[in-house]
C-alpha positions, 0 to 999 in steps of 0.5 A, spaced: 499 499 500 505 505 501 509 503 495 502 504 491 501 511 495 508 513 493 507 511 486 500 515 486 504 521 489 510 521 483 505 520 478 501 527 481 508 531 481 509 529 475 503 531 471 503 537 475 511 539 472 509 537 465 503 541 465 506 546 468 511 547 463 506 547 457 504 553 460 511 557 460 512 562 455 519 562 451 522 569 450 525 565 446 521 563 441 518 570 441 524 574 440 525 570 433 518 572 430 519 580 431 521 583 427 528 589 429 525 595 427 532 598 426 535 592 423 529 591 418 532 585 416 533 581 423 529 579 428 529 581 435 534 575 437 539 575 432 539 583 433 544 587 438 542 594 436 538 598 442 532 597 441 532 589 440 535 590 446 529 594 449 524 590 447 528 584 449 526 587 456 520 588 454 517 582 453 521 579 459 518 583 464 511 582 460 513 575 461 514 575 468 508 580 470 504 573 467 502 574 461 500 569 456 504 569 449 498 572 445 497 578 450 504 579 449 503 579 441 498 583 442 500 588 447 507 590 442 502 589 435 498 595 439 504 599 440 508 598 434 503 594 429 502 588 425 509 589 422 513 588 428 510 580 427 513 576 423 508 571 423 501 576 423 494 574 426 489 574 420 484 579 421 479 584 417 484 588 414 490 582 411 484 578 409 487 581 402 493 579 404 493 572 406 487 570 401 489 573 394 495 567 393 490 561 393 486 565 389 492 566 383 494 559 385 486 557 383 486 561 377 493 558 374 489 551 375 483 553 373 486 556 366 491 551 366 485 545 366 482 550 360 488 551 356 490 543 356 483 541 355 483 545 348 489 543 346 487 536 347 480 538 343 484 540 337 
């Protein structure tokens, strides 16, 4: 019985540890997804500019305040704009930017289909 209780306690501790780790915000992941507005070709993680260092401090402060990854991105987008994020969220403002590549692909496929079909009929 004692071994069984130790086994259950051990599993509960492991489960809580794993669950706690999944809620941790990865600062490096956020740094790699933020564009440096000074360097413009580098992420915050790669840049050594003063601006990048400041943004890193802001992100770390937000993480220490218990903010989620989404809340941090929302804060930075509100302050600096969507251009700062390499992977911007899908909104009605950028709807065309997300849809146009699919429409072009679909249109090209339809065009190729009709050209091949017309060629086979002749």
